LOMARNU-814751 format. One record per residue: residue in one letter; x, y, z of N, C-alpha, C in turn. Coordinates in Angstrom, 3 decimals, padded with zeros to 6 digits. Example, Ala and Ser with C-alpha at 12.3 -4.5 7.8 and 13.67 -1.06 7.14 Angstrom:
REM LOMARNU-814751
A_013.190_-005.690_007.800_012.300_-004.500_007.800_013.200_-003.300_007.800
S_012.850_-002.250_007.080_013.670_-001.060_007.140_012.900_000.030_007.870
REM end
This chain:
REM LOMARNU-814751
M_035.763_049.997_-037.982_034.342_050.307_-037.941_033.700_049.510_-036.814
I_032.830_050.103_-036.073_032.133_049.467_-034.970_030.648_049.440_-035.291
Y_030.065_048.271_-035.234_028.646_048.129_-035.518_027.876_047.969_-034.210
R_026.786_048.707_-034.075_025.905_048.550_-032.927_024.617_047.910_-033.433
I_024.239_046.751_-032.895_023.023_046.089_-033.332_022.172_045.746_-032.113
W_020.883_045.603_-032.360_019.959_045.231_-031.296_019.795_043.720_-031.313
Y_019.959_043.100_-030.134_019.823_041.655_-029.992_018.843_041.411_-028.862
G_017.576_041.226_-029.215_016.571_041.127_-028.180_016.331_042.503_-027.600
L_016.391_042.595_-026.294_016.206_043.863_-025.620_017.525_044.525_-025.268
L_018.577_043.750_-025.355_019.885_044.321_-025.044_020.511_044.952_-026.276
V_021.144_046.081_-026.087_021.902_046.712_-027.162_023.323_046.175_-027.099
L_023.772_045.566_-028.193_025.088_044.923_-028.187_026.027_045.587_-029.179
Y_027.276_045.674_-028.755_028.346_046.052_-029.682_028.974_044.743_-030.144
T_028.529_044.254_-031.274_029.084_042.983_-031.753_029.793_043.158_-033.092
G_030.089_044.383_-033.432_030.783_044.639_-034.683_032.255_044.301_-034.581
I_032.957_044.497_-035.668_034.390_044.200_-035.714_035.134_045.433_-036.207
L_036.427_045.385_-036.036_037.313_046.494_-036.407_038.235_046.045_-037.530
I_038.507_046.958_-038.455_039.425_046.662_-039.557_040.667_047.522_-039.394
V_041.808_046.846_-039.358_043.081_047.559_-039.229_043.390_048.211_-040.581
A_043.537_049.502_-040.588_043.745_050.224_-041.853_045.061_050.968_-041.885
L_045.913_050.715_-040.880_047.171_051.449_-040.841_048.211_050.741_-041.709
P_048.785_051.448_-042.695_049.779_050.826_-043.597_050.957_050.255_-042.831
A_051.330_050.870_-041.708_052.508_050.414_-040.979_052.317_049.006_-040.427
Q_051.088_048.549_-040.301_050.832_047.233_-039.742_050.879_046.137_-040.807
G_051.119_046.496_-042.051_051.374_045.510_-043.093_050.150_045.157_-043.897
E_050.392_044.878_-045.156_049.323_044.514_-046.072_048.715_043.178_-045.720
S_049.549_042.242_-045.228_049.064_040.911_-044.906_048.041_040.973_-043.771
L_048.349_041.726_-042.706_047.426_041.849_-041.583_046.136_042.509_-042.040
Y_046.240_043.530_-042.866_045.061_044.231_-043.345_044.162_043.290_-044.148
S_044.766_042.495_-045.042_043.970_041.596_-045.879_043.275_040.522_-045.042
K_043.946_040.029_-044.045_043.336_038.995_-043.181_042.169_039.581_-042.377
M_042.369_040.799_-041.906_041.300_041.446_-041.140_040.109_041.752_-042.054
K_040.377_042.195_-043.290_039.307_042.510_-044.216_038.550_041.249_-044.611
K_039.305_040.162_-044.855_038.676_038.902_-045.212_037.774_038.413_-044.059
G_038.321_038.490_-042.840_037.553_038.071_-041.675_036.295_038.911_-041.500
S_036.398_040.230_-041.771_035.257_041.123_-041.632_034.168_040.764_-042.630
T_034.571_040.440_-043.878_033.594_040.069_-044.901_032.855_038.783_-044.509
L_033.624_037.795_-044.068_033.009_036.531_-043.647_032.088_036.733_-042.434
Y_032.485_037.607_-041.540_031.687_037.904_-040.356_030.328_038.489_-040.759
E_030.347_039.473_-041.690_029.111_040.104_-042.125_028.214_039.126_-042.873
Q_028.824_038.122_-043.503_028.051_037.098_-044.204_027.501_036.028_-043.255
G_027.914_036.077_-042.007_027.468_035.094_-041.030_028.300_033.829_-041.017
S_029.413_033.812_-041.734_030.299_032.637_-041.750_031.304_032.800_-040.612
Y_030.817_032.584_-039.394_031.628_032.911_-038.228_032.816_031.963_-038.046
D_032.654_030.716_-038.424_033.791_029.787_-038.305_034.951_030.242_-039.178
E_034.668_030.596_-040.446_035.710_031.036_-041.361_036.251_032.397_-040.942
A_035.377_033.255_-040.425_035.825_034.570_-039.971_036.786_034.423_-038.809
L_036.461_033.495_-037.893_037.333_033.299_-036.727_038.719_032.820_-037.168
K_038.781_031.962_-038.181_040.083_031.480_-038.672_040.915_032.641_-039.209
S_040.270_033.531_-039.923_041.002_034.680_-040.472_041.503_035.587_-039.359
F_040.680_035.820_-038.341_041.096_036.685_-037.237_042.199_036.022_-036.403
V_042.118_034.715_-036.258_043.170_034.011_-035.510_044.487_034.084_-036.294
D_044.428_033.958_-037.619_045.637_034.116_-038.439_046.214_035.512_-038.265
A_045.346_036.516_-038.208_045.813_037.890_-038.016_046.414_038.043_-036.621
Q_045.855_037.361_-035.641_046.370_037.454_-034.272_047.750_036.802_-034.173
I_047.954_035.752_-034.962_049.282_035.126_-034.972_050.316_036.113_-035.510
E_049.906_036.858_-036.493_050.810_037.849_-037.085_051.004_039.044_-036.170
S_049.957_039.426_-035.429_050.047_040.571_-034.528_049.367_040.214_-033.208
P_050.009_039.427_-032.333_049.380_038.894_-031.120_048.982_039.958_-030.101
E_049.594_041.104_-030.088_049.290_042.116_-029.081_048.344_043.197_-029.583
N_047.858_043.043_-030.781_046.970_044.046_-031.348_045.598_043.963_-030.668
P_045.161_044.993_-029.942_043.879_044.945_-029.225_042.675_044.895_-030.165
Q_042.786_045.459_-031.366_041.686_045.420_-032.318_041.446_043.990_-032.819
V_042.538_043.259_-033.021_042.411_041.854_-033.443_041.761_041.036_-032.320
K_042.177_041.291_-031.091_041.589_040.590_-029.933_040.093_040.883_-029.837
Y_039.735_042.132_-030.098_038.333_042.527_-030.025_037.515_041.773_-031.070
N_038.077_041.649_-032.313_037.368_040.947_-033.378_037.229_039.456_-033.083
V_038.262_038.881_-032.514_038.192_037.468_-032.118_037.081_037.294_-031.072
A_037.043_038.203_-030.097_036.031_038.132_-029.036_034.624_038.269_-029.607
S_034.414_039.219_-030.526_033.088_039.430_-031.101_032.633_038.217_-031.906
T_033.561_037.556_-032.578_033.209_036.351_-033.347_032.824_035.210_-032.409
H_033.553_035.053_-031.310_033.190_034.044_-030.311_031.792_034.330_-029.750
Y_031.496_035.601_-029.570_030.181_035.965_-029.041_029.069_035.510_-029.996
Q_029.267_035.757_-031.303_028.259_035.350_-032.276_028.119_033.826_-032.340
M_029.189_033.138_-032.036_029.156_031.675_-032.027_028.660_031.134_-030.671
K_028.300_032.055_-029.760_027.807_031.722_-028.414_028.865_031.031_-027.557
N_030.103_031.282_-027.887_031.207_030.833_-027.030_031.489_031.944_-026.016
Y_030.585_032.125_-025.065_030.618_033.301_-024.204_031.838_033.325_-023.288
E_032.270_032.207_-022.818_033.457_032.197_-021.949_034.700_032.637_-022.710
E_034.854_032.123_-023.943_035.993_032.537_-024.766_035.883_034.012_-025.139
A_034.672_034.457_-025.374_034.473_035.865_-025.728_034.873_036.760_-024.563
V_034.489_036.391_-023.333_034.847_037.197_-022.151_036.360_037.305_-022.020
K_037.062_036.203_-022.211_038.531_036.230_-022.091_039.144_037.175_-023.119
S_038.669_037.091_-024.352_039.238_037.937_-025.410_038.881_039.408_-025.208
Y_037.639_039.693_-024.736_037.259_041.078_-024.460_038.082_041.641_-023.295
Q_038.295_040.831_-022.290_039.106_041.290_-021.157_040.539_041.590_-021.608
D_041.054_040.734_-022.490_042.416_040.950_-023.006_042.465_042.215_-023.859
A_041.414_042.434_-024.624_041.356_043.637_-025.465_041.271_044.889_-024.596
A_040.440_044.843_-023.542_040.303_046.007_-022.659_041.613_046.307_-021.949
A_042.347_045.258_-021.579_043.601_045.453_-020.832_044.699_046.043_-021.707
T_044.629_045.775_-023.018_045.700_046.238_-023.914_045.255_047.375_-024.837
A_044.021_047.872_-024.633_043.488_048.921_-025.512_044.312_050.193_-025.390
R_044.519_050.871_-026.560_045.293_052.102_-026.574_044.396_053.334_-026.506
D_043.079_053.112_-026.544_042.156_054.241_-026.419_040.988_053.827_-025.533
V_040.389_054.825_-024.883_039.313_054.583_-023.924_038.072_054.008_-024.601
R_037.830_054.416_-025.832_036.620_053.965_-026.522_036.631_052.459_-026.700
L_037.760_051.890_-027.133_037.858_050.441_-027.327_037.749_049.715_-025.980
E_038.349_050.266_-024.955_038.273_049.657_-023.623_036.824_049.655_-023.117
E_036.143_050.807_-023.295_034.762_050.910_-022.807_033.847_049.934_-023.539
Q_034.019_049.796_-024.846_033.189_048.871_-025.611_033.477_047.410_-025.235
S_034.716_047.117_-024.916_035.071_045.759_-024.502_034.403_045.413_-023.171
L_034.453_046.365_-022.225_033.808_046.131_-020.921_032.289_045.991_-021.078
Y_031.724_046.817_-021.951_030.288_046.757_-022.208_029.897_045.387_-022.737
N_030.650_044.859_-023.696_030.333_043.553_-024.274_030.581_042.404_-023.304
I_031.509_042.600_-022.356_031.678_041.591_-021.306_030.382_041.470_-020.498
G_029.793_042.657_-020.227_028.502_042.646_-019.531_027.452_041.875_-020.310
N_027.446_042.015_-021.642_026.490_041.282_-022.470_026.737_039.770_-022.406
C_028.001_039.388_-022.437_028.337_037.950_-022.351_027.862_037.359_-021.030
L_028.107_038.095_-019.951_027.707_037.609_-018.620_026.186_037.509_-018.509
Y_025.483_038.465_-019.138_024.025_038.398_-019.133_023.557_037.131_-019.839
R_024.169_036.814_-020.987_023.787_035.612_-021.728_024.065_034.348_-020.927
Q_024.985_034.414_-020.015_025.298_033.262_-019.164_024.419_033.216_-017.918
G_023.541_034.203_-017.773_022.672_034.243_-016.602_023.329_034.858_-015.380
K_024.490_035.476_-015.542_025.201_036.094_-014.421_024.834_037.574_-014.365
L_023.627_037.844_-013.896_023.094_039.203_-013.986_023.816_040.180_-013.068
E_024.125_039.766_-011.869_024.814_040.669_-010.932_026.189_041.061_-011.467
E_026.907_040.100_-012.043_028.227_040.410_-012.612_028.090_041.299_-013.843
A_027.036_041.059_-014.627_026.815_041.893_-015.806_026.611_043.354_-015.408
L_025.855_043.583_-014.324_025.652_044.951_-013.843_026.970_045.643_-013.554
E_027.897_044.933_-012.936_029.186_045.533_-012.574_029.955_045.991_-013.804
Y_029.908_045.241_-014.896_030.648_045.633_-016.098_029.949_046.780_-016.834
Y_028.618_046.828_-016.764_027.944_047.996_-017.351_028.322_049.257_-016.587
K_028.463_049.128_-015.276_028.881_050.272_-014.470_030.296_050.708_-014.822
K_031.181_049.732_-015.058_032.561_050.054_-015.440_032.587_050.775_-016.787
A_031.736_050.309_-017.699_031.677_050.964_-019.012_031.197_052.412_-018.865
L_030.203_052.630_-017.984_029.698_053.984_-017.771_030.707_054.866_-017.050
D_031.541_054.248_-016.243_032.596_055.038_-015.606_033.540_055.628_-016.649
L_033.773_054.858_-017.730_034.651_055.345_-018.794_033.918_056.293_-019.740
D_032.614_056.059_-019.913_031.833_056.909_-020.809_030.440_057.106_-020.216
P_030.260_058.079_-019.345_028.958_058.312_-018.696_027.836_058.632_-019.671
N_028.160_059.008_-020.900_027.137_059.363_-021.884_026.720_058.198_-022.775
D_027.237_057.028_-022.494_026.873_055.866_-023.313_025.429_055.460_-022.969
Q_024.505_055.826_-023.848_023.087_055.559_-023.611_022.755_054.067_-023.654
N_023.508_053.362_-024.480_023.276_051.906_-024.560_023.634_051.227_-023.245
A_024.738_051.649_-022.651_025.152_051.078_-021.368_024.118_051.416_-020.294
K_023.605_052.640_-020.316_022.574_053.032_-019.341_021.315_052.176_-019.512
Y_020.931_051.980_-020.781_019.729_051.201_-021.051_019.901_049.770_-020.550
N_021.022_049.156_-020.887_021.252_047.765_-020.476_021.342_047.644_-018.955
L_021.920_048.650_-018.310_022.032_048.625_-016.857_020.642_048.572_-016.216
E_019.750_049.451_-016.677_018.395_049.471_-016.122_017.619_048.209_-016.493
F_017.848_047.741_-017.721_017.164_046.531_-018.165_017.523_045.335_-017.285
V_018.793_045.169_-016.989_019.228_044.029_-016.171_018.752_044.182_-014.734
R_018.736_045.416_-014.218_018.205_045.640_-012.872_016.746_045.188_-012.775
E_015.955_045.564_-013.769_014.550_045.155_-013.782_014.416_043.641_-013.926
E_015.310_043.081_-014.712_015.282_041.618_-014.875_015.582_040.912_-013.561
I_016.531_041.479_-012.807_016.862_040.888_-011.503_015.654_040.966_-010.570
K_014.993_042.133_-010.539_013.797_042.280_-009.703_012.712_041.289_-010.121
K_012.552_041.153_-011.429_011.530_040.249_-011.951_011.803_038.816_-011.525
R_013.035_038.409_-011.647_013.383_037.029_-011.290_013.268_036.803_-009.785
L_013.633_037.823_-009.011_013.481_037.693_-007.560_012.010_037.551_-007.181
N_011.157_038.361_-007.836_009.723_038.262_-007.557_009.172_036.899_-007.964
Q_009.627_036.406_-009.103_009.185_035.091_-009.552_009.634_033.993_-008.583
A_010.879_034.133_-008.118_011.376_033.150_-007.158_010.580_033.204_-005.856
K_010.251_034.435_-005.436_009.458_034.596_-004.211_008.066_033.991_-004.381
Q_007.463_034.235_-005.557_006.134_033.687_-005.818_006.166_032.165_-005.852
R_007.216_031.607_-006.460_007.338_030.142_-006.480_007.505_029.594_-005.070
E_008.298_030.304_-004.267_008.498_029.859_-002.887_007.200_029.927_-002.092
E_006.466_031.046_-002.253_005.190_031.181_-001.546_004.194_030.126_-002.007
A_004.189_029.865_-003.317_003.273_028.843_-003.846_003.619_027.468_-003.295
Q_004.922_027.200_-003.202_005.356_025.912_-002.658_004.998_025.793_-001.181
Q_005.201_026.880_-000.442_004.836_026.881_000.972_003.335_026.675_001.148
K_002.546_027.332_000.295_001.088_027.161_000.357_000.700_025.726_000.052
K_001.343_025.172_-000.951_001.066_023.782_-001.318_001.426_022.835_-000.192
D_002.609_023.062_000.413_003.042_022.219_001.530_002.069_022.343_002.702
K_001.617_023.580_002.958_000.674_023.804_004.065_-000.641_023.090_003.807
E_-001.146_023.194_002.566_-002.401_022.535_002.230_-002.273_021.018_002.346
E_-001.133_020.496_001.901_-000.926_019.052_002.009_-000.864_018.621_003.467
E_-000.203_019.439_004.307_-000.100_019.115_005.731_-001.474_019.180_006.392
E_-002.248_020.226_006.050_-003.596_020.348_006.610_-004.481_019.189_006.160
G_-004.342_018.809_004.886_-005.115_017.674_004.391_-004.747_016.385_005.099
K_-003.455_016.215_005.344_-002.993_015.028_006.061_-003.532_015.006_007.486
Q_-003.483_016.160_008.151_-004.015_016.250_009.514_-005.521_016.002_009.533
Q_-006.226_016.520_008.501_-007.661_016.306_008.417_-007.989_014.828_008.254
Q_-007.228_014.150_007.415_-007.437_012.713_007.219_-007.190_011.942_008.507
E_-006.113_012.313_009.203_-005.816_011.646_010.462_-006.923_011.911_011.486
G_-007.432_013.182_011.510_-008.521_013.507_012.427_-009.789_012.732_012.101
D_-010.085_012.603_010.789_-011.272_011.853_010.381_-011.155_010.386_010.780
K_-009.955_009.823_010.590_-009.745_008.427_010.970_-009.910_008.248_012.473
Q_-009.351_009.183_013.230_-009.456_009.093_014.684_-010.912_009.218_015.131
E_-011.639_010.160_014.517_-013.050_010.335_014.868_-013.857_009.097_014.490
E_-013.552_008.534_013.347_-014.245_007.323_012.908_-013.985_006.176_013.874
G_-012.716_006.054_014.314_-012.382_005.014_015.282_-013.108_005.213_016.598
T_-013.208_006.474_017.028_-013.926_006.775_018.278_-015.401_006.428_018.151
Q_-015.991_006.753_017.013_-017.399_006.446_016.792_-017.638_004.934_016.770
Q_-016.738_004.210_016.126_-016.870_002.760_016.092_-016.760_002.165_017.492
Q_-015.801_002.671_018.251_-015.628_002.184_019.618_-016.867_002.484_020.460
Q_-017.421_003.689_020.305_-018.619_004.070_021.050_-019.802_003.190_020.643
A_-019.927_002.917_019.340_-021.012_002.061_018.864_-020.881_000.653_019.425
Q_-019.644_000.147_019.499_-019.416_-001.178_020.066_-019.791_-001.210_021.541
Q_-019.440_-000.157_022.260_-019.781_-000.085_023.675_-021.298_-000.046_023.868
E_-022.000_000.750_023.033_-023.450_000.834_023.134_-024.091_-000.505_022.808
Q_-023.561_-001.200_021.797_-024.088_-002.508_021.438_-023.882_-003.505_022.559
A_-022.718_-003.435_023.203_-022.427_-004.325_024.328_-023.390_-004.061_025.487
E_-023.691_-002.791_025.722_-024.637_-002.448_026.796_-026.034_-002.972_026.476
E_-026.437_-002.835_025.209_-027.749_-003.342_024.815_-027.825_-004.858_024.975
N_-026.756_-005.542_024.547_-026.723_-006.998_024.691_-026.780_-007.407_026.155
K_-026.096_-006.649_026.982_-026.077_-006.941_028.419_-027.460_-006.778_029.028
Q_-028.150_-005.715_028.607_-029.496_-005.487_029.113_-030.464_-006.560_028.636
D_-030.302_-007.014_027.374_-031.174_-008.071_026.852_-030.938_-009.390_027.557
Q_-029.712_-009.662_027.941_-029.368_-010.934_028.561_-029.656_-010.947_030.054
A_-029.826_-009.789_030.703_-029.992_-009.718_032.153_-031.218_-010.467_032.640
P_-032.466_-010.280_032.061_-033.635_-011.028_032.539_-033.462_-012.521_032.378
Q_-032.880_-012.936_031.232_-032.676_-014.360_030.993_-031.715_-014.957_032.013
E_-030.651_-014.219_032.343_-029.687_-014.708_033.323_-030.328_-014.815_034.696
K_-031.185_-013.839_035.034_-031.851_-013.896_036.343_-032.769_-015.109_036.409
E_-033.494_-015.390_035.311_-034.393_-016.546_035.294_-033.612_-017.838_035.425
E_-032.449_-017.887_034.691_-031.614_-019.073_034.782_-031.074_-019.255_036.186
Q_-030.725_-018.137_036.829_-030.218_-018.218_038.205_-031.297_-018.741_039.145
K_-032.568_-018.285_038.921_-033.655_-018.765_039.756_-033.859_-020.261_039.567
E_-033.853_-020.702_038.278_-034.039_-022.120_038.013_-032.924_-022.952_038.611
Q_-031.691_-022.407_038.494_-030.552_-023.122_039.059_-030.670_-023.217_040.569
A_-031.127_-022.137_041.237_-031.289_-022.143_042.700_-032.359_-023.137_043.102
A_-033.468_-023.192_042.295_-034.538_-024.128_042.615_-034.061_-025.557_042.496
G_-033.240_-025.819_041.466_-032.701_-027.161_041.295_-031.795_-027.554_042.436
E_-030.993_-026.606_042.882_-030.101_-026.900_044.001_-030.886_-027.205_045.262
E_-032.044_-026.511_045.467_-032.858_-026.782_046.646_-033.435_-028.178_046.592
Q_-033.804_-028.622_045.360_-034.347_-029.974_045.225_-033.299_-031.030_045.508
E_-032.045_-030.742_045.193_-030.974_-031.699_045.389_-030.521_-031.781_046.829
V_-030.937_-030.820_047.683_-030.512_-030.845_049.083_-031.172_-032.031_049.785
P_-030.453_-032.911_050.437_-031.015_-034.109_051.075_-031.973_-033.722_052.195
S_-033.012_-034.565_052.372_-033.987_-034.314_053.435_-033.363_-034.516_054.788
A_-034.115_-034.139_055.822_-033.574_-034.242_057.180_-033.224_-035.687_057.491
R_-032.186_-035.886_058.256_-031.677_-037.230_058.568_-032.703_-038.002_059.393
E_-032.996_-039.166_058.823_-033.931_-040.029_059.536_-033.262_-040.609_060.766
D_-034.097_-040.799_061.821_-033.563_-041.393_063.055_-033.206_-042.838_062.809
K_-032.023_-043.207_063.160_-031.541_-044.572_063.014_-031.116_-045.092_064.353
S_-031.165_-046.382_064.439_-030.768_-047.010_065.692_-029.282_-046.865_065.889
P_-028.843_-046.909_067.137_-027.402_-046.827_067.396_-026.618_-047.896_066.673
E_-027.227_-049.086_066.565_-026.512_-050.170_065.885_-026.316_-049.813_064.414
A_-027.389_-049.294_063.807_-027.281_-048.938_062.382_-026.260_-047.846_062.167
Q_-026.266_-046.831_063.074_-025.289_-045.750_062.939_-023.873_-046.268_063.101
E_-023.749_-047.208_064.077_-022.391_-047.757_064.291_-021.960_-048.562_063.102
Q_-022.910_-049.288_062.527_-022.581_-050.088_061.352_-022.164_-049.191_060.192
E_-022.899_-048.085_060.010_-022.540_-047.167_058.922_-021.172_-046.550_059.143
A_-020.911_-046.185_060.427_-019.602_-045.595_060.731_-018.498_-046.590_060.493
Q_-018.719_-047.818_060.947_-017.685_-048.840_060.762_-017.516_-049.166_059.294
A_-018.636_-049.249_058.580_-018.548_-049.565_057.161_-017.783_-048.504_056.407
G_-017.907_-047.238_056.856_-017.186_-046.160_056.169_-015.709_-046.242_056.384
Q_-015.256_-046.948_057.439_-013.833_-047.030_057.738_-013.221_-048.326_057.233
M_-014.021_-049.286_056.732_-013.511_-050.571_056.275_-013.287_-050.553_054.773
T_-012.469_-051.553_054.382_-012.346_-051.779_052.947_-013.553_-052.526_052.482
E_-013.688_-052.673_051.216_-014.852_-053.356_050.663_-014.917_-054.822_051.127
E_-013.772_-055.477_051.124_-013.731_-056.904_051.538_-014.068_-057.043_053.005
E_-013.476_-056.116_053.807_-013.730_-056.176_055.251_-015.207_-055.901_055.541
A_-015.786_-054.960_054.779_-017.197_-054.650_054.991_-018.071_-055.858_054.685
E_-017.755_-056.596_053.608_-018.534_-057.780_053.256_-018.423_-058.852_054.343
N_-017.214_-059.053_054.814_-017.015_-060.052_055.882_-017.774_-059.663_057.140
W_-017.715_-058.400_057.428_-018.389_-057.922_058.638_-019.885_-058.102_058.517
L_-020.454_-057.735_057.361_-021.881_-057.900_057.137_-022.285_-059.367_057.208
R_-021.409_-060.231_056.665_-021.706_-061.670_056.708_-021.779_-062.166_058.137
S_-020.807_-061.687_058.956_-020.787_-062.125_060.357_-021.999_-061.600_061.114
V_-022.395_-060.362_060.778_-023.573_-059.800_061.441_-024.803_-060.622_061.103
K_-024.952_-060.979_059.813_-026.098_-061.791_059.404_-026.097_-063.151_060.113
E_-024.904_-063.782_060.160_-024.809_-065.080_060.833_-025.153_-064.949_062.321
G_-024.700_-063.813_062.914_-025.026_-063.569_064.333_-026.520_-063.443_064.538
K_-027.151_-062.759_063.617_-028.599_-062.604_063.726_-029.300_-063.948_063.592
R_-028.864_-064.738_062.642_-029.492_-066.049_062.478_-029.315_-066.906_063.729
E_-028.097_-066.856_064.282_-027.816_-067.634_065.507_-028.679_-067.164_066.656
Y_-028.789_-065.847_066.754_-029.610_-065.263_067.821_-031.066_-065.647_067.629
S_-031.550_-065.600_066.397_-032.930_-065.979_066.111_-033.172_-067.438_066.445
K_-032.206_-068.276_066.157_-032.322_-069.718_066.447_-032.419_-069.948_067.934
Q_-031.559_-069.243_068.675_-031.588_-069.394_070.132_-032.930_-068.963_070.698
Q_-033.488_-067.891_070.156_-034.771_-067.404_070.638_-035.864_-068.427_070.372
Q_-035.771_-069.033_069.228_-036.782_-070.049_068.908_-036.676_-071.238_069.854
E_-035.423_-071.650_070.129_-035.240_-072.817_071.021_-035.741_-072.496_072.421
E_-035.460_-071.290_072.887_-035.910_-070.924_074.229_-037.426_-070.906_074.282
R_-038.072_-070.395_073.251_-039.518_-070.377_073.245_-040.083_-071.801_073.247
A_-039.353_-072.674_072.508_-039.812_-074.063_072.456_-039.705_-074.718_073.824
R_-038.611_-074.521_074.511_-038.443_-075.122_075.824_-039.457_-074.540_076.802
G_-039.713_-073.294_076.675_-040.654_-072.639_077.577_-042.045_-073.217_077.427
S_-042.379_-073.556_076.254_-043.715_-074.080_076.017_-043.898_-075.461_076.583
N_-042.771_-076.194_076.787_-042.860_-077.573_077.306_-042.766_-077.616_078.814
R_-042.397_-076.517_079.447_-042.331_-076.519_080.904_-043.724_-076.630_081.524
P_-043.728_-077.348_082.563_-045.039_-077.390_083.244_-045.307_-076.082_083.916
S_-046.558_-075.746_083.901_-046.892_-074.508_084.550_-046.768_-074.631_086.042
K_-046.441_-073.635_086.765_-046.203_-073.644_088.212_-047.532_-073.813_088.938
D_-047.441_-074.670_089.852_-048.645_-074.958_090.649_-048.688_-074.035_091.813
W_-049.445_-073.077_091.750_-049.588_-072.137_092.845_-050.550_-072.660_093.849
REM end
C-alpha cells in the first residue's frame, strides 16, 4: 500500500509497502506488517528496527528498501533516506516503485535546501510517469521557490549596496564638512591677523617716529674747534695705554709749570732792567 500525504505545500509519498507474497515467507511478512503498524503509530524508531530486520532477511527486496527510506525521511534523516530511495529505484522491478522513489528523492533534496537538484529528480519522475500530478505540482512549486529566493537575495544585495552607498556618502559629507570648517577657521584666523596688523600699524609708526627723534637727539653736535696741541694730545692719548697716558699727562703738566715759571722769571728780570736812554 502506498500512502500519499500532504506535508506543507509539497505532496509527499511517505507511505510504506507491505510484502504480501507467500513465497517471500511468513517471517518477512510479519516483520513488514509490524513495521507498518509502528510507522502508522508514529513510532519511527521501532518501525525502522523492524524494517531493518526484514532487510537482513531479504537484502535485495526493493520494497523493504523503500520502507527503510520512508522511515528515515520521517525521522528527518534525509541523507540516509536519499541513499535508500536511490537503492530502491535502482533495484525496482516495476516503473511505479522507481518513479515514486525518484519523486521522494526530490522531496528529500528540497528539505535539505538543494532546490536545483530537487527539480532534476521531479523531472526524472515525470519522465517515468508524465501524468503524475503531484510531481508536476512540486516541480512548479520548487521553481517558484527558486525565483522567490533569487528575488529575495537580489533585494538583500540591493539593500546592502544602498546601505553601503549611504554610509560612503555620509562619510564623504562628514569629511567635506570638516574640511569646510577647517577652511573657515583658517580664513577667520587670517582676517583676525589682518585686523590686528591694521590696529598695530599706527602705533608702530608713532613708535618709529619717537625712536627716530631719540636717535636725532643722541647724534653728537658739530665738532668744536680744538687747538692742534689738544688734537695731538687726544690722538696720542688714544694710542697709549692707561699708564702711559697718565705719565704723559703728568709730564705735560710739569712742562707747563716749568714754562710758566720761566715766564715769570723773565718778566721779573725785565722789570729790573734799566730803561734805555734814548
